[in-house]
PLY file of the C-alpha trace (Angstrom):
ply
format ascii 1.0
element vertex 252
property float x
property float y
property float z
element edge 251
property int vertex1
property int vertex2
end_header
139.80 96.40 95.32
139.64 92.61 95.62
141.28 90.73 98.50
144.13 88.40 97.53
145.43 85.26 99.27
149.06 84.34 98.58
149.79 80.64 99.08
153.22 78.99 99.26
154.14 75.33 99.74
157.41 74.94 101.61
160.02 72.49 102.83
163.32 73.83 104.20
163.19 77.10 102.28
165.11 79.32 104.72
167.62 80.40 102.03
165.04 82.22 99.87
161.69 82.39 101.69
162.28 85.89 103.11
162.74 87.34 99.61
159.45 85.69 98.66
157.56 87.04 101.68
158.96 90.56 101.33
157.79 90.72 97.74
154.24 89.83 98.82
153.85 92.54 101.46
152.32 95.14 99.13
150.02 92.83 97.17
148.76 90.02 99.47
145.98 90.43 102.02
146.72 86.98 103.45
149.76 84.69 103.26
149.17 80.95 103.70
152.12 78.57 104.15
151.56 74.85 103.65
154.70 73.25 105.05
155.76 69.60 104.88
157.70 69.43 108.16
160.60 71.83 107.56
163.55 71.29 109.91
165.30 74.63 109.28
164.20 78.23 110.05
161.45 78.33 107.41
158.54 78.40 109.87
160.20 80.97 112.14
160.75 83.32 109.19
157.20 82.84 107.92
155.69 83.56 111.32
157.67 86.80 111.52
155.76 87.96 108.42
152.38 87.08 109.95
151.76 84.10 107.71
149.16 81.45 108.48
151.02 78.13 108.90
149.51 74.76 108.01
151.54 71.57 108.42
150.77 68.86 105.88
152.62 65.69 104.92
153.89 66.07 101.37
151.26 64.67 99.00
153.07 65.28 95.70
153.65 68.62 93.97
150.27 69.11 92.30
148.42 67.37 95.14
150.04 69.62 97.77
149.17 72.74 95.78
145.56 71.64 95.30
145.31 71.03 99.04
146.74 74.50 99.68
143.95 76.08 97.62
141.40 74.74 100.11
143.08 76.62 102.98
142.75 80.23 101.78
140.30 82.86 103.01
139.78 84.92 99.85
138.46 84.12 96.37
141.51 85.38 94.47
144.79 83.51 94.78
148.46 84.10 94.02
150.57 80.93 94.14
154.34 81.01 94.56
157.08 78.56 95.49
159.36 79.30 98.43
162.32 80.08 96.18
160.40 82.62 94.09
159.64 86.33 94.46
157.79 89.03 92.54
159.75 91.59 90.53
158.85 95.26 91.11
157.14 95.43 87.73
155.12 92.31 88.47
154.00 93.70 91.84
152.77 96.84 90.11
150.93 94.78 87.50
149.20 92.64 90.17
148.07 95.78 92.03
146.54 97.07 88.78
144.68 93.77 88.32
143.41 93.88 91.91
141.66 97.12 90.99
140.27 95.81 87.70
140.01 92.00 87.64
138.82 90.79 84.22
139.93 87.18 83.57
139.76 83.87 85.45
143.57 83.75 85.55
146.70 85.69 84.69
150.11 84.45 83.64
153.56 86.00 83.76
157.05 84.88 82.82
159.52 83.34 85.26
163.15 84.43 85.19
165.53 81.82 86.62
168.74 82.54 88.49
171.28 79.75 87.94
174.55 79.82 89.91
174.28 83.60 90.19
173.35 84.25 86.55
169.93 85.26 85.24
169.18 82.91 82.34
167.49 84.56 79.35
167.27 81.71 76.81
166.90 77.92 76.27
163.80 76.27 77.77
164.18 78.51 80.81
162.97 81.85 79.41
160.38 82.94 78.72
159.11 80.39 81.24
155.35 81.03 81.23
153.57 80.46 84.55
149.89 80.90 85.46
150.00 81.83 89.14
147.23 84.40 89.70
143.67 83.10 89.46
140.16 82.99 90.86
139.40 80.26 93.37
137.71 77.22 91.76
138.59 78.46 88.25
140.71 75.35 87.62
143.17 73.05 89.37
146.79 72.01 89.55
147.44 69.29 86.98
150.37 67.83 85.02
152.83 65.01 85.67
154.90 65.37 88.85
157.23 67.12 89.39
156.05 69.42 86.57
152.78 70.79 87.89
150.77 73.52 86.17
147.56 75.36 86.97
144.93 74.66 84.30
141.85 76.86 83.89
138.43 75.33 83.30
137.97 78.06 80.69
141.39 78.44 79.04
140.22 81.43 76.98
139.71 83.53 80.12
143.43 84.26 80.51
145.27 87.55 80.84
148.95 88.50 80.90
150.84 90.34 83.63
153.83 92.62 83.14
157.05 91.68 84.90
158.68 88.42 85.98
158.53 85.91 88.77
162.11 85.76 90.03
163.26 82.20 90.71
166.48 81.19 92.48
166.69 77.69 91.07
170.18 76.26 91.77
173.17 77.90 93.44
175.73 75.20 92.56
176.28 72.59 89.85
176.26 69.91 92.55
172.78 70.96 93.66
171.59 70.75 90.05
173.00 67.22 89.74
171.17 66.13 92.88
167.86 67.55 91.68
168.27 65.94 88.23
168.61 62.57 89.94
165.61 63.23 92.20
163.28 64.72 89.57
164.06 62.06 86.96
163.00 59.38 89.47
159.77 61.24 90.29
158.97 61.72 86.60
159.75 58.09 85.72
157.43 56.86 88.48
154.68 59.27 87.38
155.01 58.03 83.78
154.97 54.43 84.98
151.80 55.03 87.00
149.95 56.19 83.86
151.45 53.30 81.85
153.72 55.36 79.61
156.37 53.24 77.92
160.07 53.70 77.23
162.35 52.16 74.60
165.95 52.26 73.44
164.85 54.66 70.69
163.28 57.07 73.19
166.34 56.84 75.45
168.53 57.93 72.54
166.26 60.30 70.61
164.47 62.26 73.37
167.64 63.54 75.14
169.29 64.42 71.80
166.26 66.41 70.70
165.94 68.06 74.14
169.53 69.35 73.91
169.22 70.54 70.29
165.93 72.33 70.93
167.19 74.11 74.07
170.74 74.93 72.94
170.19 75.74 69.26
166.53 76.49 68.53
165.92 78.33 71.80
169.33 80.02 71.79
170.72 78.50 74.98
174.25 79.14 73.67
173.69 82.89 74.25
173.83 82.27 78.02
177.47 81.17 77.77
178.92 78.29 79.75
175.97 78.12 82.16
173.64 77.96 79.17
175.60 74.96 77.88
175.47 73.25 81.30
171.70 73.81 81.55
171.08 72.31 78.11
173.30 69.30 78.88
171.35 68.76 82.09
168.08 69.08 80.17
169.25 66.18 78.01
170.57 64.31 81.04
167.31 64.44 83.02
165.44 63.25 79.91
167.88 60.36 79.48
167.54 59.34 83.13
163.75 59.62 83.09
163.32 57.24 80.16
166.07 54.90 81.37
164.44 54.63 84.81
161.01 54.20 83.22
162.33 51.31 81.15
163.84 49.78 84.29
160.53 50.04 86.16
158.68 48.18 83.42
161.47 45.60 83.16
161.42 44.90 86.91
157.65 44.40 86.83
158.00 41.44 84.47
0 1
1 2
2 3
3 4
4 5
5 6
6 7
7 8
8 9
9 10
10 11
11 12
12 13
13 14
14 15
15 16
16 17
17 18
18 19
19 20
20 21
21 22
22 23
23 24
24 25
25 26
26 27
27 28
28 29
29 30
30 31
31 32
32 33
33 34
34 35
35 36
36 37
37 38
38 39
39 40
40 41
41 42
42 43
43 44
44 45
45 46
46 47
47 48
48 49
49 50
50 51
51 52
52 53
53 54
54 55
55 56
56 57
57 58
58 59
59 60
60 61
61 62
62 63
63 64
64 65
65 66
66 67
67 68
68 69
69 70
70 71
71 72
72 73
73 74
74 75
75 76
76 77
77 78
78 79
79 80
80 81
81 82
82 83
83 84
84 85
85 86
86 87
87 88
88 89
89 90
90 91
91 92
92 93
93 94
94 95
95 96
96 97
97 98
98 99
99 100
100 101
101 102
102 103
103 104
104 105
105 106
106 107
107 108
108 109
109 110
110 111
111 112
112 113
113 114
114 115
115 116
116 117
117 118
118 119
119 120
120 121
121 122
122 123
123 124
124 125
125 126
126 127
127 128
128 129
129 130
130 131
131 132
132 133
133 134
134 135
135 136
136 137
137 138
138 139
139 140
140 141
141 142
142 143
143 144
144 145
145 146
146 147
147 148
148 149
149 150
150 151
151 152
152 153
153 154
154 155
155 156
156 157
157 158
158 159
159 160
160 161
161 162
162 163
163 164
164 165
165 166
166 167
167 168
168 169
169 170
170 171
171 172
172 173
173 174
174 175
175 176
176 177
177 178
178 179
179 180
180 181
181 182
182 183
183 184
184 185
185 186
186 187
187 188
188 189
189 190
190 191
191 192
192 193
193 194
194 195
195 196
196 197
197 198
198 199
199 200
200 201
201 202
202 203
203 204
204 205
205 206
206 207
207 208
208 209
209 210
210 211
211 212
212 213
213 214
214 215
215 216
216 217
217 218
218 219
219 220
220 221
221 222
222 223
223 224
224 225
225 226
226 227
227 228
228 229
229 230
230 231
231 232
232 233
233 234
234 235
235 236
236 237
237 238
238 239
239 240
240 241
241 242
242 243
243 244
244 245
245 246
246 247
247 248
248 249
249 250
250 251
């Protein structure tokens, strides 16, 4: 059986980190925490589970995760966020793979819990995530805050049974705050690679984002919370392109 390093980047994750760590007990041979100066009980909880703690100033989402990959002992890696945990079925599937590793990486679906409800539709499910992979098989890429692990050989990819459980937002207010934060991060990331905005994009992109999530991807089947999620999907898109336009305008 191969040895597996689980790696988690954290910042003030005391609300959910214990669920994450408990779910790793049966599958991980090492747990590495890369923490960006948490001020709550995150580190205390992680130490109680025997995790290796590394303190690192936050470099950006993909940058922090790429740094974390350099800190592990073993050649096979499972990457989670501090507000995620493995379902029982996913744990079983990972144990099977540890006994018979075939591909460079394996993906599973992520199931998001929003204000106490598991969301089964819209852009939120199935939310495909590649989180189990060989060391040096690829890297974390994407545009912050939307990082993704990309394999050097994308054809060497397997699928795991079960879901990553993700406790995303517990209140509507928390969602609003994150929409404001993430739209600013995304606008700056787009600006840095010289992506442009326009009045047309500010109008069209949010409208399409809502229609795709609510109608084409059946977000309406998740009831009121499904509607709120799809509205916020449009809202974050609107803010991202509005802020991007403002950044370019202020440069001139």
